[in-house]
TILO-856534 format. One record per residue (C-alpha): x, y, z. Coordinates in steps of 0.1 Angstrom, whole numbers, plus 5000, padded with zeros to 4 digits. Layout:
! TILO-856534
XYZ;...
This chain:
! TILO-856534
710563846204;706963856189;705564156209;702464096234;699864216216;700763986188;700763716212;697563786228;695963836192;697163476181;695663326213;692263576220;689863356197;686063326205;685462976225;684162746200;680962626206;681862266192;684862106200;687562026172;689761826161;692761786194;695961796167;694462116150;694662256186;697962116193;699062236161;697762596168;699662616201;703262516186;702462796156;700863046179;703763026211;706563076180;708463346192;706763366224;708963186241;712463216258;714962946248;715962866287;716862506275;719362596258;722862616267;723263016260;720763136281;722363296313;719363496326;717763436358;718963116375;717262906354;718362556345;717762366309;715762076312;718061736313;716861466287;716161216318;713761476339;711461536303;711061196302;710061076333;708061406336;705561276300;705460986326;704061156354;701561336330;700460986308;700260826346;697561066357;698060956395;697361206423;700461156442;699061306476;698861006488;700060596488;696860496488;696460656457;699660606441;702060366460;705060306437;704960736437;704760756470;707660496474;709860666448;709361016467;710560846497;713860706482;714161016465;714061246492;716561046512;718661046479;718261446481;718861456518;722561276513;723761426484;722861776498;724561646530;721761746553;721061526584;719461216573;716761216597;715661556586;711961576570;711161656537;708261716508;708761796470;706962116465;706162316435;709662566439;711662706465;708762966475;706562686488;709762486502;709862856525;706562856532;706462516540;709762526566;708462896579;704862736586;706862426603;709262716624;705762876634;704362596649;707662486664;708462796681;704962936691;704162536708;707362586724;706162926742;702462746749;700462896720;698962716690;699062876661;697162616642;694062616665;694162936680;695463186651;698563426655;696563696672;696863446705;700363406696;703463596705;704463816678;707063616653;710363806643;712063716611;715563806611;717363876575;719863956551;719564306530;720064136503;717463836509;715263676481;711763836479;710463466480;711363496519;708963826518;706163676503;706363356525;706163636554;703063766541;701463416529;701863336571;700663606581;704163736601;704064046583;706564256563;706564486594;708464196617;711364156591;714564306600;717364336573;720764286583;723464456566;726064246544;730064266538;730664126505;726964016501;727363806535;725363856564;727464046589;727563866622;728064116650;724764286631;723163966632;723863926667;722964336674;719164206662;719463886686;720064036714;717464346705;714964056703;715763916730;713363636743;710463656716;710363406687;712663486658;713563276625;716863396609;717263336574;720363286557;721763266525;723662936503;724063146473;723163506468;720763586435;723463856424;726763756436;726963406444;727963496478;727563206506;726963326544;729463176571;727162946581;729362796616;729663146630;726163266621;723562936631;726062956662;725363286671;721363226662;720962916685;722563126717;719563306713;716563176725;713663086709;715163106674;714862906640;717262916612;716062846578;718262816553;717362996512;719162766491;717562806462;720762736438;723862726460;722362456486;723762216454;727262296465;727162016487;726761786458;730561906447;733661776468;735362116449;732662376462;731662206496;733362386516;731162706507;728262526525;730262426556;728262386587;725162476572;723362116580;723362306615;720062446605;716662376610;715362406579;716562436540;715162526507;716362456472;715062416435;715562126420;715162306386;718162516386;720862326392;719862006391;718162096361;714461906367;711562026347;709362306361;707962276388;710162136412;711362246450;712562066475;712362126514;713662006544;713762076583;715561866614;712261876634;709661596618;707061676642;706862026634;706861966594;704461736599;702061906621;701762206599;700862056569;698961726578;695261716577;692561436581;689461366560;686961056569;687360956532;691460956529;692560586536;696360576548;698660296540;702060196557;703860406538;704760776537;702261006528;703261336510;700161486517;701561536556;704361716544;703561966517;700862206512;698762086486;696161826485;695961726446;699761666432;701661566406;704761346412;707661596416;709861336429;710161106398;711561326374;714761466402;714761026406;715161006371;718061296370;719761126400;719760806386;721260896350;723661146363;724560956398;726561156427;729961196405;727661336375;725761596395;729161696410;730161746378;727461926365;727662136393;731362196384;731062256348;728262546357;730662706384;733962676361;731962816329;730463126350;733963226364;735663146327;732263406312;733263676337;736763646339;737263726296;734763986294;736264146326;739764166307;737964306274;737964656264;734964836279;734364616305;734564606343;733964316367;731664396397;731864086416;733963736407;732463436408;732563216440;729762986427;727863006395;727163376393;728963706385;728464016378;730064306348;729564646342;730064816311;732165096308;729865476298;730765666273;730766016273;727866176276;725865816285;724065756316;725665466330;722965246344;720565316310;723765286286;724464916309;720364786299;721064916265;724264706258;722264416278;719364456255;721364496224;723164176237;719563996237;718864146204;721563996185;720263646197;723263426199;723163446237;720563596267;722063786297;719763976320;720464296345;720264356379;721064666406;723564556428;724764836452;723065076432;724365036403;722864846374;724864576360;724664226336;724263926354;726363576344;724163326355;725062936344;723162666354;722562446324;723862086316;723662196282;726162456283;729462366264;732862506260;731962646225;728662816242;731063026262;733163116234;730063256212;728363406245;731863616249;732463706214;729163756210;728864076241;732564166228;731064226193;728164426201;729464596225;732164736201;729064826177;727065016202;730365206209;730865276179;727765386169;727765586200;731065756192;729865816158;726566016169;728566216195;731466336163;728166406141;726466636170;729566776175;729866856140;
């Protein structure tokens, strides 16, 4: 990658006093970004949970930009409102969520969480006789959020954005990456009849672990004034796979769900999806009225998401789903999961590498054995950096249970068996070279 200072110098020009040729500007952008972009659309990008955009999604996204429609209202773009209606129904069906659920297409899972928790806030507080939208949170009972100790930071940020407050989050211990049932029940009992949002996980970001939805959701719903939200940023897509569907058994009993289409479905950024089983609370939290707004007989997206002006995010999703079909989406999920398992298994069988977690879905962790005299965490980060610098494959590091590890995340439609073979070979080659260099350095110092 080109250093940040060099990239800045390429772009940090004086704003022209007069306009120039658009083609020249585009050429400038192409040249100036060289060496400053990730090859995340390729088949050997295994860092973070980033899908490689599907060609059908790219083409559909070009159409969205060229049409230049505000997809907030059916009156502005009736065809796009209909596309969103149909695509939302497809998504509910594919993810095996209740067909009567409300839904919205958001910028990503972050705003899907915000939307779902806003609906939860309204539903819970109205049921207790308080109106947060009219009177503000200061006049309402304090909401409590109960989630896993490994919960994603996007939940925390949603809590901040909605004014609930980080001090009102309780973290529940986990066992093998999954929310501990007895610990959750203790927290629910402690909270009593206070309004509560329980956040569960379909796919832990490090291990890919799935919560025990039947037991945890049942426990939460036995507690009064409790809403269950599921963070399924990538794991909710297990519902589209007959092979992995068991991982999300019972998830449809929750009250809301959030996922990213730009992860496992490989839609272009930005593309999130949220659904709730309480349409009235969802619409009440998001809808808006103004004298100049024209309403039509079709569903208005503005009533279901936080944005006023918005692009038609459902169109690329529609294009990918129509291109792949039900079986194609399932095959995409299965291939990613199979490849993640294969990479983790083959690396763990290699000299100098240990398995930390065995992938149950598309995420795995390995750790590099440490040469004498090296700091374990620094050595793992060093090897990961060297693998990236080698250029054949890209992985990232993470901290899991207090140890630095290399994370294996496979969610690209473009990944092939050849990519897997090259990735494994690259890690083995780099590790062998770095270990040998370290041994030479130790021998030199000893002599």
